[in-house]
C-alpha positions as CSV (number, residue, x, y, z in Angstrom):
1,M,-0.3,0.1,0.1
2,K,2.7,2.7,0.5
3,I,4.2,1.7,-2.5
4,V,1.2,2.7,-4.5
5,I,0.5,5.6,-2.4
6,A,3.9,6.8,-3.6
7,V,3.3,5.9,-7.0
8,I,0.4,7.6,-7.2
9,I,1.7,11.0,-5.6
10,F,4.6,10.4,-8.0
11,S,2.6,9.7,-11.0
12,L,0.2,12.8,-10.2
13,I,2.9,15.4,-10.0
14,I,4.5,14.3,-13.1
15,L,1.2,14.2,-14.8
16,I,0.6,17.8,-13.9
17,H,4.0,19.0,-14.6
18,E,3.6,17.0,-18.6
19,F,0.7,17.9,-18.7
20,G,1.8,22.0,-18.1
21,H,4.0,21.8,-20.9
22,F,1.5,19.3,-23.4
23,L,-1.6,22.2,-23.2
24,L,1.2,25.0,-23.6
25,A,2.6,23.4,-26.8
26,K,-1.2,22.7,-28.6
27,K,-1.8,26.4,-27.5
28,N,1.4,27.6,-29.8
29,G,0.6,25.0,-32.5
30,I,3.9,22.6,-31.5
31,C,3.3,19.2,-32.5
32,V,3.6,16.8,-29.6
33,L,5.2,13.4,-30.6
34,E,4.5,12.0,-27.2
35,F,3.0,12.3,-24.1
36,S,3.8,9.8,-21.7
37,L,3.6,9.1,-18.3
38,G,6.8,7.1,-16.8
39,L,10.1,6.2,-18.0
40,G,11.8,2.8,-19.4
41,P,10.1,0.7,-22.0
42,K,5.9,1.1,-23.0
43,L,3.7,-0.6,-21.2
44,W,0.5,0.6,-22.6
45,G,-0.6,3.3,-25.3
46,F,-2.4,4.6,-28.2
47,Q,-2.0,7.0,-31.3
48,K,-4.5,9.8,-31.4
49,G,-3.7,12.7,-34.0
50,E,-0.1,13.4,-34.0
51,T,0.3,12.6,-30.4
52,F,1.0,8.9,-28.8
53,Y,0.2,8.6,-25.3
54,C,1.9,5.9,-23.5
55,I,2.1,4.5,-19.6
56,K,6.1,3.4,-19.5
57,A,7.4,0.6,-17.1
58,L,9.0,3.3,-14.4
59,P,6.4,5.6,-12.5
60,F,9.0,8.2,-11.3
61,G,9.4,10.2,-14.7
62,G,7.6,11.6,-17.7
63,E,8.0,13.2,-21.1
64,C,6.0,15.7,-23.2
65,R,8.4,15.2,-26.4
66,M,7.8,17.7,-29.3
67,L,8.7,18.2,-32.6
68,G,12.3,19.7,-33.5
69,E,12.5,20.2,-29.5
70,D,15.9,18.9,-29.6
71,E,17.4,19.1,-33.6
72,D,16.8,21.6,-36.5
73,E,13.3,20.7,-37.6
74,Q,11.9,22.6,-40.9
75,A,8.3,21.9,-40.5
76,E,6.0,25.3,-39.8
77,N,4.5,22.9,-36.5
78,A,7.8,22.4,-34.8
79,F,9.1,23.7,-31.7
80,G,12.3,26.0,-32.8
81,K,9.6,27.7,-35.6
82,K,7.6,29.4,-33.0
83,P,8.0,32.9,-31.3
84,V,10.6,32.8,-28.8
85,W,7.9,33.7,-26.1
86,G,5.7,31.0,-27.2
87,R,8.3,28.6,-26.4
88,I,9.4,30.2,-23.4
89,S,5.9,29.4,-22.1
90,V,5.9,26.1,-23.1
91,I,8.8,25.3,-20.8
92,A,8.1,27.3,-17.8
93,A,4.3,26.1,-17.7
94,G,5.6,22.4,-15.8
95,P,6.9,24.3,-13.0
96,I,4.0,26.9,-13.0
97,F,1.5,24.0,-13.0
98,N,3.4,22.1,-10.1
99,F,2.6,25.4,-8.5
100,I,-0.6,25.7,-9.1
101,L,-1.6,21.4,-8.0
102,A,0.5,23.0,-4.9
103,F,-2.1,25.5,-4.7
104,L,-5.3,23.2,-5.8
105,L,-3.9,20.7,-3.1
106,A,-3.4,23.4,-0.3
107,V,-7.4,24.6,-0.9
108,I,-8.3,21.3,0.0
109,V,-6.1,20.5,3.2
110,I,-7.1,23.7,4.7
111,S,-10.8,23.6,3.8
112,I,-10.3,20.4,6.1
113,D,-8.0,21.0,7.9
114,G,-7.7,24.4,9.0
115,F,-4.3,26.7,8.7
116,D,-1.9,27.6,11.6
117,R,-1.8,31.3,12.2
118,S,1.1,33.2,13.3
119,E,0.0,33.8,16.7
120,V,1.5,33.3,19.8
121,R,-0.3,30.6,21.2
122,K,1.8,30.0,24.6
123,I,5.1,31.6,26.2
124,I,7.3,29.7,27.5
125,E,10.8,30.6,29.7
126,V,13.9,29.8,28.3
127,D,16.7,29.5,31.2
128,G,14.5,31.2,33.4
129,A,13.1,33.9,31.2
130,A,10.1,34.7,28.5
131,P,12.2,36.7,25.8
132,L,9.4,37.2,24.3
133,T,7.3,38.8,27.1
134,E,10.7,40.3,27.9
135,A,10.0,42.2,24.7
136,G,6.1,43.3,25.6
137,I,4.7,40.5,23.1
138,E,1.9,38.7,24.5
139,E,0.0,35.6,24.3
140,G,-2.8,36.3,21.4
141,D,-0.4,38.1,19.4
142,V,0.0,38.2,16.0
143,I,4.0,38.2,14.7
144,T,4.3,39.8,11.0
145,K,7.9,39.9,10.9
146,I,10.8,38.9,11.8
147,N,13.9,40.7,10.6
148,G,12.1,41.7,7.6
149,S,10.8,38.0,6.5
150,T,7.1,38.2,6.3
151,I,5.3,36.1,8.1
152,H,1.9,34.3,7.6
153,L,2.5,30.6,9.7
154,S,3.6,29.4,12.7
155,R,6.2,27.5,11.0
156,E,7.7,30.0,9.3
157,I,8.6,31.4,12.7
158,Y,9.9,27.8,13.6
159,M,11.9,28.0,10.0
160,Y,13.3,31.4,10.9
161,L,14.5,30.0,14.4
162,Q,16.2,26.6,12.8
163,L,17.9,28.3,10.0
164,N,19.2,31.0,12.5
165,N,20.2,30.0,15.6
166,S,22.1,32.7,17.1
167,K,21.9,35.3,20.0
168,E,21.9,38.0,17.8
169,E,18.8,40.5,18.4
170,L,15.4,39.9,16.3
171,Q,13.4,42.5,15.1
172,V,9.9,41.8,15.3
173,T,7.0,43.3,13.8
174,Y,3.8,41.8,15.4
175,E,-0.1,42.8,15.7
176,H,-1.6,43.6,19.8
177,N,-5.6,43.4,19.5
178,G,-5.1,44.9,15.9
179,E,-2.5,47.4,16.3
180,K,0.7,47.0,14.3
181,K,3.9,47.1,16.6
182,E,7.5,47.2,17.3
183,T,9.3,45.4,19.0
184,V,13.0,43.8,19.6
185,V,13.8,40.2,20.7
186,T,16.9,38.9,22.5
187,P,17.1,34.9,22.0
188,R,18.5,32.8,25.0
189,K,20.1,29.7,24.8
190,D,18.2,26.8,26.4
191,Q,20.8,24.1,28.4
192,E,19.3,21.1,27.1
193,T,19.3,21.7,23.4
194,G,21.9,23.9,23.1
195,R,19.3,26.3,20.5
196,Y,18.8,29.8,21.4
197,M,14.7,30.0,21.6
198,I,12.4,33.2,22.1
199,G,9.9,31.4,24.2
200,I,6.9,30.2,22.3
201,T,5.3,27.5,21.5
202,G,2.1,25.8,19.9
203,F,3.1,25.3,16.7
204,G,0.8,23.9,14.5
205,I,-2.3,24.8,16.1
206,K,-4.9,25.0,13.5
207,E,-8.0,27.2,12.9
208,K,-11.1,27.2,10.6
209,G,-11.6,29.8,8.1
210,N,-14.3,31.8,5.5
211,P,-13.5,31.0,1.9
212,L,-11.5,34.1,1.6
213,E,-9.0,33.2,4.3
214,I,-8.9,29.3,2.7
215,L,-7.5,31.0,-0.4
216,Q,-5.4,33.2,1.3
217,Y,-3.3,30.7,3.0
218,S,-3.5,28.5,0.6
219,V,-1.1,30.9,-1.4
220,Y,0.9,31.6,2.0
221,E,1.0,27.2,2.2
222,V,2.7,27.4,-1.4
223,R,5.0,29.9,-0.5
224,Y,6.1,28.2,3.0
225,W,6.8,26.2,0.7
226,I,9.0,27.5,-2.3
227,V,11.1,29.3,0.7
228,T,12.0,26.6,2.3
229,T,13.1,24.4,-0.6
230,F,15.2,27.7,-1.8
231,K,16.6,27.8,1.9
232,S,17.4,24.4,1.7
233,L,19.1,24.8,-1.5
234,G,21.2,27.4,-0.3
235,M,22.2,25.5,2.5
236,L,23.4,23.1,0.2
237,F,25.8,25.3,-1.7
238,S,27.0,27.0,1.7
239,G,28.1,23.6,3.1
240,Q,25.3,23.8,6.1
241,L,23.6,20.8,4.5
242,G,25.9,17.7,2.2
243,V,25.1,15.8,-1.2
244,K,24.1,12.8,1.3
245,D,21.3,14.6,2.8
246,L,19.6,14.9,-0.1
247,S,16.8,12.3,-1.0
248,G,16.2,10.8,-4.5
249,P,12.6,8.5,-5.2
250,V,13.4,6.3,-2.9
251,G,14.3,7.9,0.1
252,I,11.0,9.8,-0.6
253,V,8.8,6.3,-1.1
254,D,10.3,5.8,2.4
255,V,9.5,9.1,3.9
256,I,5.7,8.5,2.4
257,G,5.7,4.8,4.0
258,E,6.9,6.1,7.4
259,T,4.5,9.1,7.4
260,Y,1.5,6.9,5.9
261,E,2.4,4.3,8.8
262,S,2.1,7.0,11.7
263,A,-0.9,8.7,9.9
264,R,-2.3,5.1,9.5
265,E,-2.5,4.7,13.4
266,V,-4.4,7.8,14.2
267,S,-7.3,8.0,11.3
268,Y,-8.1,7.7,7.6
269,K,-8.3,11.3,7.9
270,A,-5.1,11.8,9.3
271,V,-4.0,9.5,6.2
272,F,-5.5,11.3,3.4
273,L,-4.2,14.8,4.8
274,S,-0.6,13.5,6.0
275,M,-0.5,12.1,1.8
276,M,-1.8,15.3,0.6
277,N,0.5,17.5,2.8
278,M,3.2,15.2,1.2
279,A,1.7,16.1,-2.4
280,I,1.9,19.9,-1.8
281,L,5.7,19.8,-0.5
282,L,6.7,17.4,-3.7
283,T,4.8,18.8,-6.1
284,A,6.1,22.6,-5.3
285,N,9.8,21.4,-4.6
286,L,9.6,20.1,-7.9
287,G,8.6,23.0,-9.6
288,V,11.4,24.8,-8.1
289,M,13.8,22.2,-8.7
290,N,12.6,22.3,-12.2
291,L,13.4,25.9,-12.6
292,L,16.7,25.9,-11.6
293,P,18.9,27.0,-14.8
294,L,20.8,23.8,-14.5
295,P,21.6,22.2,-17.9
296,A,18.3,19.6,-18.8
297,L,16.3,20.9,-16.9
298,D,13.2,23.8,-17.6
299,G,15.7,26.1,-16.3
300,G,18.2,25.5,-18.5
301,R,16.2,25.4,-21.3
302,L,15.0,28.9,-20.0
303,V,18.5,30.3,-20.1
304,F,19.1,29.6,-23.8
305,L,15.4,31.0,-24.7
306,L,16.4,34.2,-22.7
307,I,19.4,34.6,-24.5
308,E,17.7,34.4,-27.5
309,A,14.9,36.8,-26.4
310,I,17.5,39.3,-25.4
311,T,20.1,39.2,-28.3
312,K,17.3,37.8,-31.2
313,R,19.7,35.4,-31.7
314,R,18.9,31.4,-31.5
315,V,22.1,29.6,-30.2
316,S,23.0,26.6,-32.0
317,T,20.5,23.9,-31.8
318,K,23.7,21.6,-31.8
319,I,25.4,23.7,-28.7
320,E,22.0,23.3,-27.1
321,A,21.5,19.9,-26.9
322,V,25.7,19.1,-26.1
323,V,25.1,21.0,-23.2
324,H,22.0,19.6,-22.3
325,F,23.0,15.9,-23.0
326,V,26.1,16.6,-20.7
327,G,24.0,17.8,-17.9
328,L,21.2,15.3,-18.0
329,M,24.4,12.8,-18.1
330,L,26.0,14.4,-14.7
331,L,22.1,14.1,-13.2
332,F,21.6,10.7,-13.7
333,G,24.7,10.4,-12.0
334,L,23.6,12.4,-9.5
335,M,20.8,10.6,-9.1
336,I,22.4,7.1,-8.9
337,F,24.4,8.5,-6.5
338,V,21.5,9.5,-4.1
339,M,19.4,6.6,-5.1
340,F,22.1,4.5,-3.5
341,N,22.5,7.0,-0.4
342,D,18.4,6.5,0.4
343,V,19.4,2.5,0.3
344,M,22.3,2.2,2.0
345,R,20.4,4.5,4.9
346,I,17.3,2.6,5.0
347,F,19.4,-0.7,5.7
348,T,21.4,0.7,7.8
349,G,19.0,3.2,10.1
């Protein structure tokens, strides 16, 4: 069951991503040769018009293969024959559709489970003092900014403190009885954990809202995961995280399985909400990763298209194809390493 759920989540995310490319390709009059879910050998498929639709053996991938995408093609319905901004819209549509999917899933989750407003639910002491109380913040106040970073969800407070673990003073903007106020909070070191804390707890307490608040906090939810993904990448490039901290399909399936087992002990509702939250995380993550300006990814293709849009000259198709091929080989190498690391982590604990 865990594997089935993981396959369904992966398939949904990839299908929506490729459908974004597919829909914009059709809108721009580009011939789509193949629209596939999965990688490897074809299991089943059918031809309709100019497009072959199919399902392949490995459920971790997909493709929207367009005429003239990686080679010179003189047909009028080839990818390269269309205006540059049309081609940009086709490539960008995949990640954008991932963000749209994340938003729609967030609407469902928040409609059922509510949202976690950045309200101070409970203040506790840290090493004999309560930094928030000392700064004038009370329970019921809503924190809106920390050092200029906008805060909408209580998890964003927690994430900020996790990523900025220091004794440096925090410039905090908050609302008290509807009135905007500013103060300075000095974190204190907790002797048990060794972390600098401000004495706030009660993260993740949910509340229900009206339809407008549901839409509003669904946007905040997607924003939270996009920002978290970018911050995680920043930690990876800065050396705070290593390549061994990355997870591929095997590791993600394992996490989905553990989440499923934990939620199943609570209720079927908990299982549904947990899997939906995993899908939001993964589709937002895929959208961000695909926009990175790296060869073989959508972001890499967008770099070449933006160069063309600025210079009014298209980069040689052969050069672009070689760059993407090299990038693809490096990406496969990284995937194999990450997969091996995932397997070792599972068996060694």
